[in-house]
N, C-alpha and C positions, 0 to 999 in steps of 0.2 A: 218374331215368331210372338205366338197368343202366350198370356198370360197360364194358360192350362196345358200348353204344351211345354211351357217351359220349364213347367211344376217336372212334366211326366219326362222331359230328355234335356235337364238344365239347361245352361246357357250355353252351351255348346265353344266355350274359350277355353283356350290350351291354358298351362302356368302363368304365362306375362298376360292372361288378361284380352288375347287379340282375337280376334275369332276365328271362326274353324276355316280350316282351310275345304278351297272346293273336294268333291270327289275326284277328279281326273286328277287334280293336283296329288293327291296322298295316294294313286294307284301311279302315277307316273317315278313318286319317290320310294314306292316299295317295290319298282318292280327290279330293281338289283339286289333285294333282300335279302340277303342269307338261305332263308328259309323258303323263299317265291323262286330262284334263279329257275332251278329245275325244270318247276311248272312252267313257266314263262316259256322256258328253252320248246316245252312239250307242244306249248302253244303256239310258239314260232313269234312271241313275241319279243323273245329275246333270241341273240345268235351266240355262236361259241365267241367270235370275232368281238362283240358286244359288251362280255364279258372281259375278256381277255381285257379290253381298251380301258374297261372300269377297276380294273383290278391294279393295271399299271399307275392310276392317279393315284391310289391308297398311300398313304404315308407309311413311311417306314420306322415304326415306334419301338423297335427293338429294344432300343436303348432308354427306353421309359418301362419296362419292364423287369419282374423279377421272377425265379424259379421258386415252386411250389413242389417241397419234399413230400410226397403223400405216401404213408405206408400203411397197412392193412393187416391184420394176424388173421388167418386163415385159424373157424376151430376145429378140433381135434376132435 
């Protein structure tokens, strides 16, 4: 990357200092992102079966969670 481009865009390194990932790699990684699943399903990039398989591979973290009680007073 040229010095001028580096000044404009930064060196595109992550927190660990590794080079930026490829666009294709990032698109693949984000394919199952919760915020993009429905969009990818409408575009036929993902199927319901793909989502089910991905969901089944996620670890059960219930034992590491905490209950959060939220109270909200309504103004009268």
